[in-house]
C-alpha positions in Angstrom: 0.0 -25.8 16.3 -2.9 -23.3 16.4 -4.6 -22.6 13.1 -3.7 -19.0 12.1 -6.4 -16.5 11.2 -6.1 -14.2 8.2 -5.0 -11.3 10.5 -2.3 -13.4 12.1 -0.7 -14.6 8.9 2.2 -12.7 7.4 3.7 -13.0 3.9 7.3 -12.2 5.1 9.3 -11.7 8.3 11.8 -8.8 7.9 15.0 -9.5 9.9 17.4 -6.7 10.1 20.2 -4.9 12.0 18.7 -2.0 14.1 21.1 0.3 12.3 19.2 -0.3 9.1 15.7 0.1 10.6 14.6 3.1 8.5 15.7 1.5 5.2 13.8 -1.7 6.1 10.7 0.2 7.2 10.7 2.0 3.8 11.0 -1.4 2.0 8.2 -2.7 4.2 5.9 0.1 3.0 6.8 -0.7 -0.6 5.8 -4.3 0.0 2.5 -3.3 1.6 1.8 -1.1 -1.5 2.3 -4.2 -3.6 -0.1 -6.4 -1.6 2.6 -8.1 0.5 2.0 -8.2 4.3 5.3 -7.9 6.1 6.1 -8.6 9.8 8.4 -5.9 11.3 9.0 -5.8 15.0 8.4 -2.1 15.4 4.9 -2.5 13.8 3.8 -5.8 15.4 5.3 -6.2 18.9 3.1 -4.8 21.6 4.9 -2.5 24.2 5.9 -4.3 27.5 5.9 -7.7 25.9 9.0 -10.0 25.6 10.5 -9.9 22.2 11.5 -13.6 22.3 8.0 -14.7 23.3 6.5 -12.8 20.3 9.0 -14.3 17.9 8.1 -17.8 19.0 4.4 -17.1 18.7 4.6 -15.6 15.2 7.0 -18.1 13.6 4.3 -20.6 12.6 2.3 -17.9 10.8 5.3 -16.6 8.6 5.4 -17.7 5.0 8.9 -16.3 4.1 11.9 -14.7 5.7 14.0 -11.9 4.3 17.4 -11.3 6.1 18.6 -7.8 5.5 22.4 -7.0 5.4 23.6 -3.4 5.4 26.9 -1.7 6.0 27.1 -2.9 9.6 26.4 -6.6 8.6 24.2 -9.0 10.5 23.0 -7.7 13.9 23.1 -9.8 17.1 19.3 -10.1 17.2 19.3 -11.2 13.5 21.4 -14.2 14.4 18.7 -15.3 17.0 15.9 -14.8 14.4 17.7 -16.7 11.7 18.3 -19.7 14.1 14.7 -19.6 15.2 13.5 -19.9 11.6 15.9 -22.7 10.6 13.7 -25.5 12.0 10.6 -24.0 10.2 12.7 -23.8 7.0 13.4 -27.5 7.2 9.8 -28.5 8.1 7.8 -26.2 5.9 10.3 -25.2 3.1 9.5 -21.5 3.6 11.2 -19.1 1.3 14.3 -17.6 3.0 17.0 -15.4 1.6 19.3 -12.4 1.8 18.5 -8.8 0.9 21.7 -6.7 0.4 21.2 -3.0 1.3 23.2 -0.1 -0.2 26.6 0.0 1.5 26.8 -3.7 2.1 30.2 -5.2 1.4 30.8 -7.4 -1.6 31.1 -10.6 0.5 29.1 -10.1 3.7 29.7 -12.4 6.6 26.4 -14.4 6.7 25.4 -18.0 7.7 26.7 -20.5 5.1 23.3 -21.9 4.2 22.0 -18.4 3.2 24.9 -18.0 0.7 23.4 -20.7 -1.5 20.3 -18.7 -2.2 20.0 -16.0 -4.9 20.1 -12.7 -3.0 18.0 -9.5 -3.7 20.5 -6.7 -4.3 19.5 -3.1 -3.5 23.0 -1.9 -4.5 21.9 -2.1 -8.1 18.8 -0.9 -9.9 18.5 -3.6 -12.6 16.8 -5.9 -12.1 14.4 -3.8 -10.0 15.1 -4.9 -6.4 11.6 -4.4 -5.0 10.1 -6.5 -7.9 12.8 -9.2 -7.2 11.9 -9.1 -3.5 8.1 -9.5 -4.2 8.9 -12.4 -6.5 11.0 -14.1 -3.9 8.4 -13.7 -1.2 5.3 -14.6 -3.2 6.7 -16.9 -5.9 4.9 -14.6 -8.4 7.0 -12.4 -10.6 4.3 -9.8 -11.1 0.7 -8.9 -10.5 -1.6 -11.6 -11.8 -2.4 -11.0 -15.5 -6.1 -11.3 -14.7 -6.0 -8.4 -12.3 -3.9 -6.4 -14.7 -6.8 -6.7 -17.2 -9.5 -6.0 -14.5 -7.7 -2.7 -13.7 -8.3 -1.6 -17.3 -12.1 -2.1 -16.9 -14.1 1.2 -16.3 -13.0 4.3 -14.4 -11.8 6.3 -17.5 -13.5 9.4 -16.3 -11.9 9.3 -12.9 -8.5 8.4 -14.3 -8.5 11.3 -16.8 -9.6 13.7 -14.0 -6.6 12.8 -11.8 -4.2 12.8 -14.7 -5.3 16.4 -15.5 -4.7 17.5 -11.9 -1.3 15.9 -11.3 -0.2 17.5 -14.6 -0.8 20.9 -13.0 -0.1 20.1 -9.4 2.8 18.5 -7.7 0.9 18.7 -4.4 -2.7 17.5 -4.5 -5.3 15.4 -2.6 -8.3 13.5 -3.9 -11.5 11.9 -2.7 -12.4 8.5 -4.3 -16.1 7.8 -3.6 -19.1 5.7 -4.6 -21.7 3.3 -3.2 -20.6 0.1 -1.5 -19.0 -2.6 -3.7 -18.3 -0.1 -6.6 -14.6 -0.9 -6.9 -13.0 2.0 -5.0 -9.8 -0.1 -4.3 -9.6 -1.1 -7.9 -9.7 2.5 -9.0 -7.2 3.4 -6.3 -4.8 0.7 -7.4 -5.0 1.8 -11.0 -4.3 5.4 -10.0 -1.3 4.4 -8.0 0.1 2.3 -10.9 -0.3 5.2 -13.3 1.4 7.7 -10.9 4.1 5.2 -10.0 5.0 4.3 -13.6 8.7 4.9 -14.1 9.2 5.9 -10.5 11.0 3.6 -8.1 11.5 5.8 -5.0 8.0 6.1 -3.6 6.9 6.2 0.1 3.4 5.0 0.4 1.6 5.4 3.7 -1.7 3.4 4.0 -4.0 3.9 7.0 -7.3 2.1 7.4 -9.5 4.5 9.4 -12.1 1.8 9.8 -10.0 -0.3 12.1 -11.6 -0.8 15.5 -14.8 0.8 14.2 -13.1 4.1 13.5 -9.9 5.6 14.8 -9.5 8.6 17.1 -7.3 11.6 16.4 -4.4 10.6 18.5 -4.2 7.2 16.9 -4.2 8.6 13.4 -1.5 11.2 14.2 0.6 8.7 15.9 0.5 6.3 13.0 1.6 9.1 10.6 4.4 10.1 13.0 5.6 6.6 13.3 5.9 6.3 9.5 8.5 9.1 9.6 10.3 8.2 12.8 8.9 11.3 14.5 9.2 11.6 18.3 7.0 14.7 18.5 4.1 14.4 21.0 0.9 14.1 19.0 -0.9 16.4 21.5 1.8 19.1 21.3 0.6 22.4 19.7 3.5 22.2 17.3 2.7 18.7 16.1 1.2 19.6 12.7 4.0 21.9 11.8 6.8 19.5 13.0 5.4 16.5 11.2 4.9 18.6 8.0 8.6 19.6 8.2 9.6 15.9 8.4 7.3 14.8 5.6 8.5 17.6 3.4 12.1 16.7 4.1 11.4 13.2 2.8 9.5 14.6 -0.2 12.5 16.5 -1.4 14.0 13.2 -2.7 11.0 10.8 -3.2 7.3 10.7 -3.9 5.1 10.6 -0.8 1.6 9.2 -1.1 -0.9 9.1 1.8 -3.8 6.7 1.4 -6.6 6.9 4.0 -9.0 4.0 3.6 -12.6 4.1 4.9 -12.9 7.8 5.6 -16.7 7.1 5.8 -16.1 5.3 9.2 -14.8 8.3 11.1 -16.7 11.3 12.5 -17.1 14.3 10.2 -15.2 16.4 12.7 -12.2 14.1 12.5 -12.2 14.3 8.7 -12.3 18.0 9.0 -9.2 17.9 11.2 -7.5 15.6 8.8 -8.0 18.0 5.9 -7.7 21.4 7.7 -5.1 20.7 10.4 -3.0 17.9 8.8 -3.3 18.3 5.0 -3.5 22.1 4.8 -0.5 22.6 7.1 1.4 20.1 5.0 0.3 21.5 1.7 1.3 25.1 2.7 4.7 23.9 3.9 5.2 21.9 0.7 4.4 24.9 -1.6 6.9 27.0 0.4 9.5 24.3 -0.2 8.7 23.6 -3.8 12.0 25.0 -5.1 14.0 22.6 -3.0 12.2 19.5 -4.3 14.2 17.4 -6.8 12.9 15.5 -9.9 9.3 16.8 -9.7 8.4 14.4 -6.9 4.7 14.1 -5.9 3.1 14.8 -2.5 -0.4 13.3 -2.8 -3.2 12.2 -0.5 -6.1 9.9 -1.4 -9.2 9.7 0.8 -11.3 6.6 0.0 -15.0 6.6 0.8 -16.6 3.1 0.5 -20.2 4.1 1.3 -20.5 7.2 -0.9 -21.6 9.4 2.0 -18.8 11.8 2.7 -19.8 14.3 0.0 -23.1 14.8 1.9 -21.3 15.8 5.1 -21.3 19.5 6.1 -17.5 19.4 6.4 -17.3 18.7 2.7 -18.7 22.1 1.8 -15.7 23.9 0.3 -14.6 25.4 -3.0 -12.9 22.9 -5.3 -10.8 25.6 -6.8 -8.8 26.1 -3.5 -6.2 23.5 -4.5 -4.1 22.1 -3.1 -5.4 23.1 0.3 -8.6 21.0 -0.2 -9.1 17.7 -1.8 -10.4 17.4 -5.3 -13.6 15.3 -5.5 -13.4 12.7 -8.2 -16.5 12.0 -10.3 -18.5 9.4 -8.4 -18.1 5.8 -9.4 -21.0 4.5 -11.4 -22.3 1.1 -12.4 -20.5 -0.5 -15.3 -22.0 0.4 -18.6 -22.9 -2.5 -21.0 -20.8 -1.1 -23.9 -17.7 -0.7 -21.6 -18.0 -4.3 -20.4 -18.5 -5.7 -23.9 -15.6 -3.7 -25.2 -13.4 -5.0 -22.4 -14.3 -8.6 -23.1 -13.7 -8.4 -26.8 -10.6 -6.1 -27.0 -8.7 -6.0 -23.7 -9.3 -9.3 -21.8 -9.9 -11.7 -24.7 -6.6 -13.5 -24.0 -7.4 -14.3 -20.3 -11.2 -15.1 -20.5 -12.8 -18.4 -21.6 -13.8 -18.5 -25.2 -17.3 -17.4 -25.9 -17.8 -15.4 -22.7 -20.3 -12.6 -23.0 -21.3 -9.7 -20.8 -24.5 -11.5 -19.9 -22.4 -14.2 -18.2 -20.9 -11.5 -16.0 -24.0 -9.8 -14.8 -27.1 -10.7 -12.8 -30.0 -8.5 -13.8 -32.2 -9.8 -11.0 -29.6 -9.0 -8.2 -26.9 -6.4 -8.6 -26.7 -5.8 -12.3 -23.5 -4.0 -13.3 -22.2 -3.3 -9.9 -18.4 -3.6 -10.3 -17.7 -5.9 -7.3 -20.3 -8.4 -8.6 -18.7 -8.3 -12.1 -15.2 -8.8 -10.7 -16.2 -11.8 -8.7 -17.9 -13.4 -11.7 -14.9 -12.7 -13.9 -12.6 -14.5 -11.4 -15.1 -17.4 -11.1 -15.1 -18.0 -14.9 -11.3 -17.8 -14.9 -10.8 -20.4 -12.1 -9.8 -17.8 -9.5 -11.5 -16.2 -6.5 -11.7 -12.4 -6.1 -11.4 -12.4 -2.3 -8.8 -15.1 -2.0 -6.4 -14.7 -4.9 -6.8 -11.4 -6.6 -8.1 -8.7 -4.1 -5.0 -9.0 -1.9 -2.9 -7.3 -4.7 -5.0 -4.1 -4.4 -3.6 -0.9 -2.9 
């Protein structure tokens, strides 16, 4: 069997009846937001390839299988997928189980061996089904405690800034920025956790603009359209209005959060289009529909700059008071301050850190000093973990 690369490995294979596709895609997005990498056919199978060939190719790289059952029961293709994974289940003891969607009958007709496993039930809200699903896939009931502590290190200025804005705005966008290795994803993850607290119905759309050395316009618009099942042609003059209509329709009943990673990789002109054509059209439509939105749901966009250069671009020359049409620029991320690190060691993380650890153990004055990424890596090292291998994958 070939040795899988990191890009080829998937945490879970989502097997479903085509009639339940949108519900499963939404759950897939929730899994991605929690650091789980799902395999879904509509995301991973290249056009004009044989579905059966791709299934056989990907099976060795799957760590778990979730079999979804909705009102229409098991689909014909699901039966094939389940049988294909049985041998892997016997050989590798991969996690495998049922996920019961709303509308599923009390006793669905499923393979006998699957009935013996504890199912994840989306027909009830307690216990939280997405948390149960993450637990079943990863074997971890929650985010590692060490990362939970790291998320509370630094960024108070940026956190308070966003809190003040979302208190006044249901529709808003933000730029997270700072020099390389300054913890942009850690800040983003903390913000998402704060915004998501007490909210279970969230659609999170994450797009890495740095893929393939920077995406083009059509690719970005198509990725957005696919997330909402839109068939509108991305080159059509009506694209921005039509996709805004579809996003706002979803926003009426759930929070919608766009995350665009590595905006520093794309051309300034494309960032301008993302703000002025996509976001401004969407924000204007959203404000016009504000009275129809239930439960004070949020419509948010985060742009993440990992080089700290976007604020110097000419396209970023606009009035911050023109919210929500333009993004708010967060205070730039700065190096960790000694007093903040010392306070974190003594008062917040004392129950997870080795006894006697000091701030001097976590910095290297001759190299990178208090740069966040360096500190995170050293914290993990002293705690017997690795930042890249075990902790970072939980970030948004």
